[in-house]
N, C-alpha and C positions, 0 to 999 in steps of 0.2 A: 429585552436582553436575554440571551440563552445562558442557563446554568448548568454546567455538566454535573449529571447525577453520579454520586458514588455507587460503585457497584462491587458487590463482593466477588472475589476473583477464584473462590474456590470450586465454582460450577461453569466450566467454559460454556456450554450451551445456553446457559441462562445469561453469562457476561455478554455473548454476542446477540442475544434476543434484546437484551436490554440496550445495547449499544446500536442495534438496528432500530429501535424505537426512537431513540435520541436523534439519530442520524435523519430518519424520516422528518422529525420535528424542525430540525435545524436547516434542512434544505427545502422545506416546504414553502412554496411561492417564488422561490428563486431559481431561475434557469441557467445563470451564468456560469460557464465552466471553472473560470478562475476562483470566483468566489466560493464555488461549491466544493472545488478539489482543496482549496485552501483550509476552509473549515472543516472538511472531513479529515485532513491530515492532522489539524489541531486536536479535534476530538479524539482521534485514534491515539495519537502521542499522549495526550492528557489522560486516557482512559486505561488502556492496554498496560500491564505491568512489565518492567524489564526492556523497554526499548529505548534505543540510542538515536533513532532516525525514523522517521515516517513522513511518506511524500510520494510524489508523483513525477514521472518523466512522461512526456507526451511527445507523440510521434509528428515529427516536422522534417519535412524535405528528405525523407528516407532514413533518419536516425532518431534516438531518442533524446530530448531535450528537456534539461531540469525544469520542474514546474513548481507548485506551491508544495512546501515541505516545513518540517519542524525538526530541529538538530543543528548539528554543525553542518559548515558550508560542504557543498558536495560536487562530485564531479558534474560538470555541465553537460556534456555530450557522450553518449554512448552509442556506438554502432550496433545495428540489428545482428543477432547472433553472438554477441560479445558480452561477456560477464553474465551475471544472474539474470538482470533486468533485460539484456538483449536476447538472451537465451529464451525466457519467457515470452517476450514479444514475438520472436522469430517462429515459436514452436506453437503460439496462441493457446498456451497453457499455464497454469500455475506451478511454479517451482518452489519446493520447500528444501532449503539446505542447512543441513544440522551443523556443518562445520565449513565455513567459507573457505578454509584453507585447503580442503580436500577438493572444491570445486575448480576444475581444469578453467583458467582464465578469470578467475574472480576479479573483479576491479575493487580495489582497497580504497574507497573514498575516505573511511575513516578506520583507523588501525584498530580501534577499540570492538569493531564488530566482529562477531563470533559465529552468528547464525543469520539466516536471511529468510524472507518469504517474499514472493513477487507473484502478483496477480494481474492478468492482462486486462485491459479496458478494452472489451468486445462488443460492438453492437452492429446489428445487420451483416455480420460476416467480416466486418471491417475493424482493424485494431487502430485504437486512438492513442494508446500508451500503456502505461503500468502502474499499479500502487505498489509501493517498495517499502518494506519494514525490515528494519535492522535491530539486531539485540547484541549486547556485550556477553550474553550468556549462550554457550553452546548449546544446541538442541532445544533452544527456546519455542520453536514453532513446530507444531504436530498437524495432523489432519483436520482436527477440530479448529484449529486456527485458520487451516487453507479454506475450509468450507465456511466458517464465520466471515472472513475476509471477501471470499467471492459473494457472498449474500450482500455485504456492504458495497461492493461494487455495482452490483444490480440493482441497488438502490440509487446509487449515484448516477448510473447511466439512464435509469427511468426517469430522473426528474432533472436532467442536465443537458443543455445544449453543448455539445463538444466541437 
């Protein structure tokens, strides 16, 4: 049985180092993409403060399709280039949005969301999907969050068959 360790949130680099260690332990010995993305979404949702959604959209048939997540029900399909998730996937780079209302074409799956962070899942030059984090707090995500979540995605991709 895996127990999520409580992490002091005052120091973001330490928070993400601890979260990365927990993720490595959680994924150890399991390569299934659904199992690993489900557990990663749950770990993030239950560890990072001030989130109202944590999950994945996976690339299928040229569009992003809802994958494992924690939070309220979400939009099921997102075209590439549309919304924050589709933009991050199309650009193949992380996107930090301090105010979702100021992001052109934002897709509001949960009206409580005020800020968003999306990290693409890239391996071998190929896009597999995105990690999507939403918060009801404006300006919740910064460069430390982006860097920390990019590290978590690298851990996921290194130990997972997508």
